[in-house]
C-alpha positions in Angstrom: -42.8 -46.2 -44.3 -39.4 -44.1 -43.6 -36.7 -45.3 -45.3 -33.9 -46.2 -42.5 -30.8 -43.8 -44.3 -33.8 -41.0 -43.8 -33.9 -42.2 -40.1 -30.4 -42.4 -39.6 -29.7 -38.9 -41.1 -32.5 -37.3 -39.2 -30.9 -38.9 -36.0 -27.6 -37.7 -36.4 -28.8 -34.3 -37.4 -30.6 -34.4 -34.0 -27.7 -35.4 -32.1 -25.5 -32.8 -33.6 -28.3 -30.2 -33.0 -27.9 -31.7 -29.5 -24.4 -31.3 -29.2 -24.3 -27.9 -30.5 -27.0 -26.6 -28.4 -25.2 -28.2 -25.3 -21.9 -26.6 -26.3 -23.6 -23.2 -26.4 -25.5 -23.5 -23.3 -22.1 -24.7 -21.5 -20.3 -21.7 -22.9 -23.0 -19.3 -21.8 -22.3 -20.9 -18.0 -18.8 -20.6 -18.1 -19.0 -16.8 -19.3 -21.7 -16.2 -16.4 -19.3 -17.8 -14.0 -16.6 -16.0 -15.6 -18.7 -12.7 -14.9 -19.5 -13.4 -11.2 -15.8 -13.9 -10.6 -14.9 -10.8 -12.2 -17.5 -8.7 -10.2 -16.1 -10.5 -7.0 -12.6 -9.4 -7.9 -13.9 -6.0 -8.6 -15.7 -5.7 -5.0 -12.5 -6.9 -3.4 -10.4 -4.4 -5.2 -12.8 -1.5 -4.3 -12.9 -2.9 -0.8 -9.1 -2.8 -0.7 -8.7 0.3 -2.4 -11.2 1.8 0.2 -8.6 0.6 2.9 -5.7 1.9 1.1 -7.6 5.1 0.6 -8.0 5.4 4.7 -4.6 4.7 5.5 -3.2 7.2 2.6 -5.6 9.5 4.4 -4.4 9.1 8.1 -0.8 9.1 6.9 -1.6 12.7 5.0 -3.3 13.7 8.4 -0.3 12.7 10.6 2.1 14.4 7.8 0.3 17.7 8.3 0.4 17.4 11.9 4.2 17.0 12.2 4.8 19.5 9.5 5.2 22.7 11.6 7.7 21.0 13.9 9.5 19.6 10.7 9.6 23.3 9.9 10.4 24.7 13.2 13.2 22.0 13.2 14.8 22.9 9.8 14.4 26.7 10.8 16.3 25.8 14.2 19.1 24.0 12.1 19.7 26.8 9.8 20.0 29.1 12.6 22.6 27.0 14.4 24.8 26.4 11.3 24.3 30.1 9.9 27.8 31.6 10.4 29.6 28.5 11.7 32.6 27.0 10.1 32.5 23.2 9.6 36.0 22.1 11.7 37.2 18.6 10.1 36.1 16.5 12.6 32.4 17.7 12.0 31.3 17.4 15.5 27.5 18.1 16.1 27.0 21.0 18.3 24.8 20.2 21.6 21.9 22.4 20.4 21.5 20.8 17.0 21.8 17.2 18.6 18.9 18.6 20.9 16.5 19.3 18.2 17.8 16.1 16.1 17.3 13.6 19.3 13.7 15.1 19.8 12.9 14.5 16.1 14.1 10.9 16.6 12.2 10.4 19.7 8.8 11.7 18.0 9.9 9.4 14.8 10.0 6.5 17.5 7.0 7.2 19.1 5.0 7.6 16.3 5.8 4.1 14.7 5.2 2.6 18.0 2.0 4.2 19.1 3.7 4.9 22.5 4.3 8.7 24.1 7.9 9.5 22.8 10.6 8.1 25.5 13.6 9.9 26.9 16.8 9.1 24.8 19.4 6.9 26.6 22.3 8.5 28.0 25.6 9.1 26.0 28.1 6.5 26.7 30.7 8.5 26.0 31.6 6.9 22.6 32.7 8.8 19.7 29.4 8.2 17.0 31.6 8.4 14.1 33.4 5.4 15.2 
């Protein structure tokens, strides 16, 4: 016959081994779940990065498409104001106002996705007020 102390010790050792095994398996399961979450987050990040890259590409294409007009506007403004002395009231000349109005119209059209609309007529109020 096996002594009861030895049976109790064996049962205690078996209980500890079961506890340690369960703890280890639970840890593996938690690690597996964390890995799945990390992989899903990485896939989502890659998808978001793809959308951001697409938007950046569209913006770059838009920027390149308007670059010639920007350069022309800049040159026109330089030519308009090349030898002009600036008066104290700093009034804008009509030819420069046309260039700036056209640029504003293109910018508004680009942000709304509509074709450019004509600017409203001047109200006669001084813009500096």
